[in-house]
N, C-alpha and C positions, 0 to 999 in steps of 0.2 A: 173304347178305351184300349190302349195298346197293352199287350202282354209284357210282363217284365223281361222275358228272354229276348223279345224283339227289340226292346229299348236297349238292353245290354249289347246286343249284336250291332245296333246302329251306332252306339257310342264307341264300341271297339273298332268298327270300320272307319269311323271318323278319326280316331286316334291313329290308326295305322296309316291312313291316307295322309294325314298331317305329318307324321314321322317320315314317310316316304318322300313327301315334298321337300322337307328340310334336308334329307340326305342327298337328294338330287341337286338341290340348290347349293349345298356344301361342296359337292364334287365339281359342279360347273364353276363355282366361285374359285376353287383352287386352280382349276384348269385355266380359266380366263384371267385370274389374277397373276398366274405365272407368266402368261403371254404378255399381259399388260405391264408387268413390272419392268420388262426390258425396254418399254417404250415410254417410260415416265410416269407410270401410275404410282401415286403416293397416298398413304393413309396414315392416320395418327395412331390407331389402335386396331387390334384384331377384331374387336366388336364393330368398329366403323367399317372395316373391310367386309365382314359378313353382312352387315346391315345394308351396305351399298348394293350388294348383289341380291339380297333378299327383296329389297324394295324394287330393284330393277326388274327382277323376274315376276314380282307380283304385278307390276304395271304392264309388263310384256305379255302376260298370259292371255288377256283378251285379244291382243293384236296377233298372237300366234294362231288363233283360230282363223283370222282373216288371211294371214300369210298362207296357211294350209289350203284355204279355199280359192285363192286367186288362180293358181295354175289349173285347178280342176274346173273352175268356171270358164277359163279361156279355152280349155279342151272341149267343154260341152258346147260352146258357141262356135267352135270350129277354127279358132285362131291358132291353137296348137294342134298339130296333127296326130301326135302320139302321146298318150298319157304317161308312159314310162320312158319317154325319149329324153335326149340330152337337153333340149330346150326347156322341157318341163322342169328338170332338176336345176338347170342354170337359173331359171326364173325363181324357183323356190328358194335356192341358196341366196340369190341377190336380195330378194324381198326379206328373207329371214335376217340376213346380216344388217340390212338397212333399218328394219324395225327394232332389232335388238340394240344396235348402236344408238338409235334415237331415244329409246327408253332409258338406257344407261346414261346418256347425256342429260336427260331431264333430271334424273336422280343426282347426277354430279353437280348440276346447277344449284340444287337446293341443299346439298350437304357440304358444309364447310370443312369437315374433317377428312374429306377425300379430294383428290385432284387427279383427273384423267385427261390426257391429251386426246385430240381427235384421232391421231394415229393409233394410240393404244386402244381406243374404243373400236375403231374400224378393223384393226388387225385381229383383235380378240373375238369380235362379233363374227367376222368372216370365218375364222377358224372353227368356232362353235357351229356356225351354219353349215360348213362343209361336213363336219361330223354328223350333224343332224340329218342332212340330206343323204349321206352315205347309209345311215341307219334306216331311213325311210326307203331308200332304194333296195336294201337287203330285205326289208319287210315286204315290200311290194313284189319282189322277185319270188320270195317264198310263198306269198299268197297266190301268185299266178301259177306256181307249180302245184299247189294244193287244188286249185280250181281245175287244172288239167287232169289230176288224178280222180277227182270226183265226177268228171264228165264222162 
């Protein structure tokens, strides 16, 4: 039988993780919605706007693990020569943009209250993928520096 403090800690961790997910989705939705609005993205209400991105990211989350693994797997089998090289990040960015645009297109097909053109989906997904790859690059560079310090 679990102790009451452990249960409370688990509930608190779940609530905090859920809140963090909604904050990240909200920030990404505002960023992508801003890019997409210039290219013909239309929505009937603010609720439909956030629901579109929430469902899109909910669908995209499992695919994101695949996108993160593709360049690493290609490096492990020798197709990519440098794990932190340009080809690695170009492949990661392209795959991330493609999967994100595809997930948002699926949500767009099922939601009548939003309308997004392919140009809007492609441009916003590419912009988000570039930012994501830049963050990954900075993180990998920092981790490489820490590895050198510990060696």
